[in-house]
SEKOLDREN-437230 format. One line per 4 residues: their letters; for each residue z, x, y of N, C-alpha, C. Coordinates in nm, 2 decimals. Atoms other than C-alpha are relative to their C-alpha. Layout:
N
a) Z/X/Y/Z/X/Y/Z/X/Y  ...
This chain:
271
xxxx) 0.13/0.05/0.02/3.54/-0.40/-4.67/-0.01/-0.08/0.16  0.03/0.03/-0.14/3.58/-0.52/-4.29/-0.04/0.07/0.10  0.01/-0.17/-0.09/3.57/-0.14/-4.18/-0.13/0.00/-0.02  0.17/-0.01/0.01/3.24/-0.11/-4.36/-0.11/-0.06/0.01
xxxx) 0.10/0.05/-0.10/3.07/-0.39/-4.20/0.00/0.04/0.12  -0.03/-0.04/-0.15/3.18/-0.29/-3.88/-0.05/0.10/0.02  0.05/-0.12/-0.01/3.06/0.04/-3.93/-0.14/0.01/-0.01  0.18/0.02/-0.01/2.68/-0.08/-4.06/-0.02/-0.08/0.12
xxxx) 0.03/0.02/-0.10/2.68/-0.31/-3.76/-0.03/0.08/0.11  0.01/-0.09/-0.13/2.73/-0.04/-3.50/-0.12/0.13/-0.03  0.12/-0.07/0.02/2.49/0.18/-3.67/-0.13/-0.03/0.02  0.17/0.06/-0.03/2.20/-0.08/-3.69/-0.01/-0.01/0.15
xxxx) -0.01/-0.01/-0.16/2.30/-0.12/-3.30/-0.02/0.12/0.09  0.06/-0.13/-0.04/2.27/0.24/-3.20/-0.17/0.00/-0.05  0.13/-0.03/0.04/1.97/0.27/-3.40/-0.10/-0.09/0.12  0.06/0.13/-0.09/1.82/-0.06/-3.20/-0.02/0.10/0.14
xxxx) -0.04/-0.08/-0.11/1.94/0.13/-2.91/-0.10/0.09/0.05  0.05/-0.13/-0.02/1.79/0.46/-2.96/-0.15/0.01/-0.04  0.15/0.04/0.02/1.45/0.31/-3.05/-0.03/-0.08/0.15  0.08/0.06/-0.13/1.40/0.11/-2.73/-0.02/0.13/0.10
xxxx) 0.05/-0.11/-0.12/1.25/0.32/-2.47/-0.12/-0.06/0.14  0.04/0.07/-0.11/1.15/0.23/-2.12/-0.01/0.06/0.12  -0.04/-0.07/-0.12/1.07/0.52/-1.88/-0.04/-0.04/0.13  0.01/0.05/-0.13/0.91/0.32/-1.61/0.08/-0.10/0.06
xxxx) -0.08/0.06/-0.04/1.20/0.08/-1.64/-0.10/-0.14/0.08  0.04/0.17/-0.05/0.96/-0.26/-1.62/0.06/-0.10/-0.09  0.00/0.13/0.08/1.09/-0.43/-1.86/-0.10/0.01/-0.17  0.08/0.02/0.11/0.85/-0.38/-2.11/-0.01/0.17/-0.11
xxxx) 0.02/-0.13/0.08/0.86/-0.11/-2.42/-0.08/0.10/0.03  0.05/-0.13/0.03/0.71/0.25/-2.42/-0.12/-0.07/-0.10  0.09/0.00/0.07/0.55/0.12/-2.73/-0.11/-0.09/0.04  0.13/0.12/-0.02/0.33/-0.15/-2.61/-0.06/-0.01/0.14
xxxx) 0.00/0.05/-0.09/0.35/-0.11/-2.28/-0.16/0.09/0.05  0.07/-0.03/-0.07/-0.03/-0.07/-2.14/-0.05/0.08/0.12  -0.05/-0.10/-0.12/0.07/0.07/-1.82/0.07/0.05/0.07  -0.17/-0.09/-0.05/0.31/0.36/-1.76/-0.03/0.02/0.12
xxxx) -0.04/-0.04/-0.14/0.43/0.47/-1.45/0.01/-0.14/0.08  -0.05/0.09/-0.06/0.43/0.14/-1.29/0.11/0.04/0.08  -0.15/0.02/-0.12/0.62/0.12/-0.95/0.12/-0.07/-0.02  -0.10/0.05/0.02/0.96/0.00/-0.96/-0.04/-0.15/0.09
xxxx) 0.00/0.10/-0.09/0.88/-0.21/-0.70/-0.16/-0.15/-0.01  0.12/0.10/0.06/0.58/-0.42/-0.89/0.08/-0.13/-0.08  0.01/0.13/0.09/0.58/-0.76/-1.08/-0.07/0.02/-0.11  0.08/-0.02/0.10/0.46/-0.69/-1.44/-0.01/-0.08/-0.08
xxxx) 0.02/0.11/0.11/0.30/-0.90/-1.70/0.05/0.04/-0.13  -0.08/-0.06/0.10/0.42/-0.88/-2.07/-0.08/0.12/-0.08  0.07/-0.17/0.04/0.17/-0.55/-2.11/0.06/0.13/0.08  -0.04/-0.12/-0.10/0.35/-0.38/-1.82/-0.10/0.04/0.09
xxxx) 0.08/-0.02/-0.11/0.08/-0.39/-1.59/0.04/-0.09/0.12  -0.04/0.06/-0.13/0.13/-0.53/-1.22/-0.08/-0.08/0.00  0.05/0.08/-0.09/0.06/-0.81/-1.14/-0.01/-0.07/0.14  -0.02/0.06/-0.17/0.21/-0.89/-0.78/0.06/0.17/0.01
xxxx) -0.08/-0.11/-0.07/0.31/-0.60/-0.57/0.13/-0.05/0.07  -0.10/0.12/-0.06/0.63/-0.71/-0.43/0.06/0.12/0.12  0.00/-0.05/-0.17/0.61/-0.43/-0.12/-0.09/-0.13/0.11  0.03/0.04/-0.09/0.54/-0.58/0.20/-0.16/0.00/0.04
xxxx) 0.14/0.00/-0.05/0.14/-0.58/0.31/-0.01/0.05/0.15  -0.05/-0.02/-0.12/0.28/-0.64/0.64/0.11/0.16/0.09  -0.08/-0.13/-0.11/0.40/-0.30/0.86/-0.02/-0.01/0.12  0.04/-0.04/-0.12/0.47/-0.18/1.17/0.08/0.11/0.09
xxxx) -0.02/-0.10/-0.05/0.57/0.08/1.37/0.04/0.04/0.15  -0.02/-0.01/-0.17/0.77/0.15/1.75/-0.02/0.14/0.00  0.03/-0.10/-0.06/0.71/0.43/1.93/0.02/0.05/0.15  0.00/-0.06/-0.16/0.81/0.63/2.26/0.01/0.11/-0.02
xxxx) 0.05/-0.12/-0.02/0.75/0.90/2.44/0.01/0.05/0.14  -0.03/-0.04/-0.13/0.79/1.14/2.72/-0.08/0.08/0.05  0.13/-0.05/0.00/0.48/1.30/2.85/0.07/0.05/0.15  -0.03/-0.03/-0.12/0.43/1.53/3.16/-0.16/0.09/0.03
xxxx) 0.11/-0.06/0.01/0.11/1.65/3.31/-0.01/0.06/0.17  -0.01/-0.06/-0.17/0.03/1.90/3.66/-0.16/-0.01/0.00  0.14/-0.02/-0.03/-0.30/1.94/3.84/0.01/0.04/0.16  0.02/-0.02/-0.13/-0.43/2.05/4.15/-0.15/-0.07/0.06
xxxx) 0.11/0.07/-0.04/-0.78/1.86/4.12/-0.13/0.10/0.10  0.13/-0.06/-0.07/-1.00/2.16/4.29/0.09/0.07/0.13  -0.14/-0.03/-0.14/-0.82/2.18/4.70/0.09/-0.05/0.01  -0.12/0.07/-0.08/-0.55/1.98/4.66/0.13/0.06/-0.08
xxxx) -0.16/-0.08/0.02/-0.18/2.10/4.62/0.00/-0.06/-0.12  -0.01/0.08/0.14/-0.05/2.06/4.27/0.08/-0.12/0.01  -0.08/0.10/-0.03/0.09/1.75/4.19/0.03/-0.04/-0.20  -0.08/0.03/0.21/0.35/1.68/3.86/0.02/-0.16/-0.02
xxxx) 0.02/0.09/0.03/0.31/1.38/3.71/0.12/0.00/-0.16  -0.11/-0.01/0.12/0.63/1.28/3.47/-0.04/-0.18/-0.04  0.02/0.16/0.09/0.58/0.89/3.25/0.07/0.03/-0.12  -0.04/0.06/0.12/0.77/0.76/2.99/-0.08/-0.13/-0.10
xxxx) 0.03/0.15/-0.02/0.61/0.53/2.77/0.00/-0.08/-0.17  -0.08/0.06/0.10/0.65/0.26/2.48/-0.16/-0.06/-0.11  0.11/0.02/0.06/0.40/0.19/2.21/0.02/-0.08/-0.16  -0.04/0.06/0.11/0.41/-0.09/1.90/-0.15/0.00/-0.04
xxxx) 0.13/0.07/0.08/0.18/-0.17/1.64/0.01/-0.05/-0.15  -0.06/0.05/0.10/0.13/-0.37/1.38/-0.14/0.06/-0.14  0.07/0.00/0.09/-0.06/-0.31/1.03/0.01/-0.09/-0.11  0.04/0.12/0.13/-0.24/-0.54/0.74/-0.08/0.08/-0.11
xxxx) 0.11/-0.10/0.16/-0.42/-0.33/0.44/-0.05/0.07/0.10  0.12/-0.08/-0.05/-0.71/-0.18/0.66/0.03/-0.07/0.15  0.01/0.02/-0.16/-0.63/-0.36/1.01/0.14/0.00/0.04  -0.12/-0.07/-0.13/-0.41/-0.27/1.29/-0.03/-0.09/0.16
xxxx) -0.01/0.05/-0.19/-0.30/-0.43/1.62/0.13/0.09/0.05  -0.09/-0.12/-0.12/-0.17/-0.19/1.90/0.03/-0.04/0.12  -0.03/-0.01/-0.18/0.00/-0.24/2.27/0.09/0.13/0.02  -0.08/-0.11/-0.08/0.11/0.04/2.47/-0.01/0.00/0.16
xxxx) -0.04/-0.01/-0.14/0.24/0.08/2.80/0.08/0.11/0.06  -0.07/-0.14/-0.01/0.37/0.39/3.02/0.05/-0.04/0.15  -0.01/0.03/-0.16/0.56/0.40/3.36/0.00/0.16/0.03  0.00/-0.14/-0.04/0.51/0.69/3.55/0.07/0.06/0.11
xxxx) -0.01/-0.05/-0.13/0.64/0.91/3.85/-0.06/0.11/0.00  0.10/-0.11/0.01/0.41/1.14/4.04/0.07/0.05/0.13  -0.04/-0.05/-0.15/0.52/1.41/4.32/-0.08/0.09/-0.02  0.07/-0.14/-0.04/0.33/1.68/4.51/0.03/0.04/0.16
xxxx) -0.03/0.01/-0.12/0.35/1.81/4.84/-0.05/-0.08/0.10  0.03/0.07/-0.11/0.36/1.56/5.11/-0.04/-0.13/-0.09  0.06/0.12/0.04/0.27/1.28/4.83/0.09/0.00/-0.14  -0.07/0.03/0.09/0.47/1.09/4.58/-0.05/-0.13/-0.03
xxxx) 0.09/0.11/0.06/0.37/0.78/4.37/0.13/-0.07/-0.17  -0.04/0.07/0.10/0.53/0.55/4.07/-0.04/-0.13/-0.02  -0.02/0.11/0.07/0.51/0.25/3.87/-0.12/0.00/-0.12  0.06/0.02/0.11/0.32/0.13/3.56/-0.15/0.04/0.02
xxxx) 0.09/-0.04/-0.03/0.06/0.26/3.46/-0.08/-0.12/-0.12  0.10/0.14/0.09/-0.25/0.00/3.25/0.08/-0.02/-0.10  -0.05/0.05/0.12/-0.15/-0.16/2.98/-0.13/-0.05/-0.10  0.07/-0.02/0.12/-0.34/-0.10/2.63/0.02/-0.11/-0.10
xxxx) -0.03/0.11/0.09/-0.37/-0.42/2.39/-0.12/0.00/-0.10  0.10/0.00/0.09/-0.65/-0.35/2.10/0.05/-0.05/-0.15  0.01/0.01/0.14/-0.77/-0.40/1.73/-0.04/0.10/-0.05  0.08/-0.09/0.09/-0.89/-0.17/1.47/-0.02/-0.05/-0.14
xxxx) 0.02/-0.05/0.14/-1.02/-0.15/1.13/-0.04/0.09/-0.04  0.05/-0.16/0.06/-1.06/0.11/0.87/-0.05/-0.09/-0.17  0.01/0.02/0.15/-1.27/0.11/0.58/-0.08/0.16/-0.09  0.01/-0.10/0.15/-1.36/0.35/0.30/-0.11/0.03/-0.05
xxxx) 0.09/-0.01/0.09/-1.67/0.42/0.16/-0.01/0.10/-0.14  -0.02/-0.11/0.10/-1.56/0.69/-0.03/0.11/0.07/0.01  -0.13/-0.05/-0.01/-1.24/0.88/-0.11/0.05/0.09/0.15  -0.04/-0.10/-0.12/-1.29/1.16/0.13/-0.07/-0.02/0.17
xxxx) 0.04/0.05/-0.07/-1.43/0.96/0.38/0.02/-0.11/0.05  -0.11/0.20/-0.04/-1.30/0.65/0.62/-0.06/0.01/0.14  0.10/0.02/-0.14/-1.46/0.50/0.96/0.16/-0.09/0.06  -0.06/0.12/-0.11/-1.25/0.30/1.23/-0.09/-0.02/0.15
xxxx) 0.06/0.06/-0.12/-1.41/0.09/1.47/0.11/-0.10/0.09  -0.09/0.10/-0.07/-1.20/-0.10/1.74/-0.03/-0.06/0.12  0.03/0.08/-0.13/-1.18/-0.31/2.04/0.13/-0.03/0.09  -0.14/0.01/-0.07/-0.95/-0.35/2.34/-0.02/-0.02/0.11
xxxx) 0.01/0.06/-0.16/-0.85/-0.44/2.70/0.12/0.11/0.09  -0.08/-0.08/-0.09/-0.70/-0.24/2.96/0.05/-0.07/0.10  -0.04/0.08/-0.14/-0.50/-0.49/3.16/0.06/0.07/0.12  -0.03/-0.09/-0.12/-0.45/-0.38/3.53/0.13/-0.03/0.06
xxxx) -0.15/0.00/-0.03/-0.08/-0.35/3.54/0.00/0.11/0.09  0.00/-0.09/-0.05/-0.17/0.00/3.72/-0.07/-0.07/0.15  0.03/0.05/-0.14/-0.18/-0.10/4.12/0.00/0.12/0.13  0.03/-0.12/-0.11/-0.32/0.12/4.38/-0.08/-0.05/0.11
xxxx) 0.05/0.09/-0.11/-0.50/0.10/4.70/-0.21/-0.02/-0.03  0.17/-0.07/0.09/-0.88/0.16/4.49/-0.05/-0.12/-0.07  0.10/0.14/0.02/-0.96/-0.20/4.38/0.02/0.01/-0.14  -0.02/0.04/0.15/-0.79/-0.12/4.01/0.06/-0.11/-0.04
xxxx) -0.07/0.12/-0.02/-0.72/-0.49/4.02/-0.06/-0.10/-0.18  0.09/0.10/0.09/-0.94/-0.59/3.72/0.03/0.04/-0.18  0.00/-0.04/0.15/-0.94/-0.59/3.35/-0.14/0.09/-0.07  0.14/-0.03/0.11/-1.16/-0.34/3.10/0.03/0.02/-0.09
xxxx) 0.00/0.06/0.13/-1.25/-0.35/2.79/-0.07/0.15/-0.08  0.04/-0.15/0.05/-1.33/-0.05/2.55/-0.04/-0.06/-0.13  0.02/0.03/0.12/-1.50/-0.04/2.22/-0.02/0.17/-0.12  -0.02/-0.12/0.08/-1.44/0.25/1.96/-0.03/0.01/-0.12
xxxx) 0.00/-0.01/0.13/-1.55/0.43/1.64/-0.01/0.12/-0.01  -0.01/-0.13/0.04/-1.47/0.72/1.48/0.04/0.02/-0.16  0.02/-0.05/0.15/-1.50/0.90/1.16/0.11/0.12/-0.06  -0.05/-0.07/0.05/-1.34/1.13/0.94/0.03/0.07/-0.13
xxxx) -0.02/-0.03/0.14/-1.34/1.36/0.62/0.05/0.08/-0.04  -0.10/-0.08/0.05/-1.14/1.53/0.42/-0.10/0.07/-0.13  0.08/-0.10/0.06/-1.24/1.87/0.24/0.17/0.08/-0.07  -0.14/-0.06/0.05/-0.87/1.93/0.02/0.07/-0.04/0.12
xxxx) -0.12/0.04/-0.09/-0.59/1.94/0.29/-0.10/0.02/0.14  0.02/-0.02/-0.14/-0.84/2.00/0.59/-0.11/-0.12/0.00  0.08/0.15/-0.01/-1.02/1.70/0.78/-0.09/0.06/0.10  0.08/-0.08/-0.10/-1.32/1.71/1.00/-0.01/-0.18/0.08
xxxx) 0.00/0.12/-0.05/-1.30/1.44/1.26/-0.09/-0.04/0.12  0.04/0.05/-0.14/-1.48/1.26/1.56/0.03/-0.10/0.05  0.01/0.14/-0.05/-1.49/0.96/1.79/-0.05/-0.03/0.13  0.02/0.08/-0.09/-1.60/0.77/2.03/-0.01/-0.13/0.09
xxxx) -0.05/0.10/-0.02/-1.52/0.55/2.31/-0.10/-0.03/0.07  0.08/0.07/-0.15/-1.70/0.32/2.57/0.08/-0.10/0.09  -0.07/0.04/-0.08/-1.52/0.20/2.84/-0.05/-0.10/0.10  0.08/0.12/-0.10/-1.66/-0.14/3.06/0.12/-0.01/0.11
xxxx) -0.10/0.00/-0.09/-1.49/-0.07/3.38/-0.06/-0.09/0.11  0.03/0.08/-0.09/-1.49/-0.37/3.62/0.08/-0.03/0.13  -0.08/0.05/-0.14/-1.27/-0.31/3.90/-0.12/0.00/0.11  0.03/0.03/-0.16/-1.38/-0.37/4.27/-0.05/0.14/-0.02
xxxx) 0.01/-0.13/-0.07/-1.59/-0.09/4.44/0.04/-0.03/0.14  -0.03/0.02/-0.16/-1.49/-0.03/4.80/-0.09/0.06/0.04  0.13/-0.08/-0.03/-1.80/0.06/5.00/0.04/0.12/0.10  -0.01/-0.12/-0.07/-1.81/0.40/5.16/0.10/0.09/-0.05
xxxx) -0.15/-0.07/0.12/-1.48/0.50/4.90/-0.04/0.01/-0.05  0.01/-0.06/0.13/-1.50/0.50/4.58/-0.12/-0.13/-0.07  0.13/0.07/0.11/-1.79/0.34/4.34/0.04/0.00/-0.18  -0.04/-0.01/0.15/-1.67/0.26/3.97/-0.12/0.00/-0.07
xxxx) 0.10/0.01/0.11/-1.87/0.32/3.66/0.09/-0.03/-0.12  -0.01/-0.01/0.17/-1.86/0.28/3.28/0.03/0.14/-0.05  -0.03/-0.15/0.01/-1.76/0.58/3.09/-0.04/0.00/-0.15  0.08/-0.02/0.16/-1.89/0.73/2.76/0.13/0.13/-0.06
xxxx) -0.10/-0.06/-0.01/-1.59/0.91/2.61/-0.06/0.05/-0.17  -0.02/-0.03/0.11/-1.62/1.19/2.30/0.08/0.11/-0.04  -0.10/-0.08/0.06/-1.42/1.42/2.08/0.00/0.02/-0.12  0.01/-0.08/0.15/-1.43/1.64/1.75/0.07/0.10/-0.02
xxxx) -0.02/-0.07/0.03/-1.24/1.85/1.60/0.05/0.04/-0.15  -0.02/-0.04/0.13/-1.06/2.01/1.27/0.16/-0.01/0.00  -0.11/0.00/0.02/-0.72/1.91/1.11/0.05/0.08/-0.13  -0.03/-0.15/0.16/-0.53/2.10/0.81/0.16/-0.08/-0.01
xxxx) -0.15/0.04/0.10/-0.21/1.94/0.59/0.08/0.15/-0.02  -0.10/-0.10/0.05/0.02/2.27/0.61/0.11/-0.06/-0.10  -0.05/0.06/0.09/0.24/2.02/0.42/-0.01/-0.14/-0.02  0.03/0.13/0.00/0.25/1.67/0.29/0.10/-0.07/0.08
xxxx) -0.08/0.07/-0.11/0.50/1.61/0.62/-0.05/0.11/0.14  0.04/-0.05/-0.09/0.34/1.84/0.82/-0.18/-0.01/0.06  0.15/-0.02/-0.02/-0.05/1.78/1.02/0.00/0.06/0.12  0.09/-0.05/-0.12/-0.22/1.99/1.24/-0.12/0.01/0.07
xxxx) 0.14/0.02/-0.03/-0.52/1.96/1.47/-0.01/0.04/0.11  0.00/-0.03/-0.13/-0.71/2.07/1.73/-0.14/-0.09/0.03  0.11/0.11/-0.08/-1.00/1.90/1.96/-0.08/0.05/0.11  0.03/-0.01/-0.17/-1.23/1.93/2.22/-0.08/-0.13/0.05
xxxx) 0.01/0.10/-0.04/-1.29/1.65/2.42/-0.05/-0.04/0.15  0.04/0.03/-0.12/-1.52/1.49/2.69/0.00/-0.12/0.04  0.06/0.13/-0.05/-1.56/1.20/2.91/-0.01/-0.01/0.12  0.01/0.02/-0.12/-1.70/1.05/3.22/0.13/-0.03/0.07
xxxx) -0.13/0.13/-0.05/-1.49/0.95/3.48/-0.03/-0.10/0.08  0.01/0.15/-0.06/-1.42/0.60/3.63/-0.09/0.00/0.14  0.09/-0.04/-0.15/-1.55/0.73/3.97/-0.14/0.04/0.02  0.10/-0.04/0.04/-1.90/0.76/4.01/-0.02/0.18/0.11
xxxx) 0.00/-0.16/-0.06/-2.02/1.14/4.13/0.09/0.09/-0.06  -0.11/-0.14/0.02/-1.73/1.35/3.97/-0.04/0.01/-0.13  0.04/-0.06/0.13/-1.78/1.56/3.71/0.04/0.00/-0.15  -0.06/0.04/0.10/-1.70/1.49/3.35/0.09/0.11/-0.07
xxxx) -0.11/-0.06/0.02/-1.37/1.56/3.23/0.01/0.04/-0.14  0.00/-0.12/0.19/-1.33/1.86/2.94/0.11/0.01/-0.02  -0.13/-0.06/0.07/-1.06/1.92/2.76/0.06/0.05/-0.12  -0.01/-0.05/0.12/-0.93/2.13/2.47/0.15/-0.08/-0.06
xxxx) -0.11/0.05/0.01/-0.63/1.99/2.29/0.05/0.04/-0.14  -0.08/-0.05/0.14/-0.34/2.06/2.00/0.08/-0.11/-0.03  -0.05/0.14/0.05/-0.17/1.79/1.79/0.03/0.00/-0.09  -0.10/-0.06/0.11/0.10/1.81/1.54/0.07/-0.17/-0.04
xxxx) -0.11/0.08/0.04/0.28/1.53/1.33/0.04/0.01/-0.10  -0.02/-0.04/0.09/0.53/1.55/1.15/0.12/-0.13/-0.03  -0.05/0.13/0.05/0.71/1.32/0.89/0.15/0.01/-0.02  -0.09/-0.06/0.01/1.06/1.35/0.93/0.08/-0.06/-0.14
xxxx) -0.03/0.08/0.11/1.16/1.05/0.69/-0.09/-0.04/-0.07  0.12/0.15/0.07/1.01/0.77/0.51/-0.03/-0.10/0.12  0.01/0.09/-0.16/1.06/0.60/0.85/0.00/0.06/0.10  0.02/-0.08/-0.19/1.10/0.87/1.14/-0.09/0.04/-0.02
xxxx) 0.11/-0.13/-0.06/0.80/1.08/1.28/0.00/0.00/0.08  0.01/-0.12/-0.14/0.74/1.30/1.56/-0.15/0.05/0.01  0.12/-0.06/0.00/0.42/1.38/1.72/0.03/0.12/0.13  0.04/-0.09/-0.13/0.34/1.67/1.98/-0.16/0.03/0.01
xxxx) 0.13/-0.06/-0.05/0.06/1.74/2.17/-0.02/0.08/0.12  0.06/-0.05/-0.11/-0.09/1.96/2.41/-0.17/0.01/0.07  0.18/0.05/-0.06/-0.43/1.89/2.64/-0.02/0.14/0.13  0.07/-0.06/-0.12/-0.57/2.17/2.87/-0.11/-0.01/0.06
xxxx) 0.19/0.03/-0.06/-0.84/2.09/3.12/-0.08/0.11/0.04  0.12/-0.09/-0.01/-1.13/2.29/3.11/-0.08/-0.03/0.18  0.09/0.02/-0.13/-1.28/2.12/3.44/0.09/-0.02/0.12  -0.06/0.03/-0.11/-1.18/2.06/3.80/0.06/-0.14/0.01
xxxx) -0.03/0.15/-0.01/-1.19/1.68/3.74/0.16/0.02/-0.10  -0.20/0.02/0.08/-0.86/1.71/3.44/0.08/0.05/0.05  -0.11/-0.07/-0.02/-0.55/1.79/3.46/0.00/0.12/-0.04  0.00/-0.13/0.10/-0.45/2.16/3.40/0.06/-0.01/-0.11
xxxx) -0.05/-0.01/0.11/-0.19/2.11/3.13/0.06/-0.15/0.00  -0.09/0.12/0.03/-0.02/1.81/2.99/0.05/0.02/-0.14  -0.08/-0.03/0.13/0.22/1.78/2.71/0.06/-0.14/-0.02  -0.08/0.12/0.06/0.35/1.47/2.50/0.09/0.00/-0.07
xxxx) -0.10/0.01/0.16/0.65/1.43/2.26/0.03/-0.16/-0.03  -0.05/0.16/0.02/0.69/1.11/2.10/0.10/0.02/-0.11  -0.13/0.03/0.14/0.96/0.99/1.85/-0.06/-0.14/-0.06  0.01/0.13/0.06/0.86/0.68/1.61/0.05/-0.04/-0.13
xxx) -0.06/0.07/0.12/0.99/0.43/1.36/-0.10/-0.08/-0.10  0.10/0.12/0.08/0.77/0.27/1.07/0.10/-0.05/-0.11  -0.07/0.04/0.08/0.89/0.02/0.85/-0.13/-0.12/-0.06
């Protein structure tokens, strides 16, 4: 009798176990789960629907880079510049903050220099009026950590706007940056001016980890009576893991006022 009772109890237990199904593992049986496939990181209500996202909306990344450029600026001998860069970004939903700086070393025939470039701090906001369309607006400041004999001694300010439109795996993008140059003129030597910069191009997602793009860029020089700086550029982004990523860019100068060639490789960690 006891043996028979044990068999009946085990049978009832196995039946109840096999009857229970919770494919998204949120603690709510699939038969009454009104929100199937809820992420494991979400806290759900009695209906199995998200009532709180457990992942933090705050994110950061840290990016280090190595950069090289060469130029002769018309009649001058070739100048090679090497620099190392450091960047930190903070993200909260559609809002972000950025700070970046770099250290350079320049060598040429009878000429050499080294030191800090200007340090950039800024903020931007993204909004998406449609799934395929996104806009960025931003403001920033260029702190005068770059010290030269040309009175580059004041803080400059920037305002920017960019747009991106997705067509499947392809996106079309463009941007505009206005910079207010506050450096002091040197009579008879240099006169500074505010600058406008434009960029436009195409990008393509080869895979969900690899993105490539090309663009045409033009910008005013910070110096009066200097031709516009015109370049074309290629850019690649690769997601190594969930947290690690790398970028590679190449810029080719189209005008005498631009560097002939510039290459940059960066490694970043997102958390």
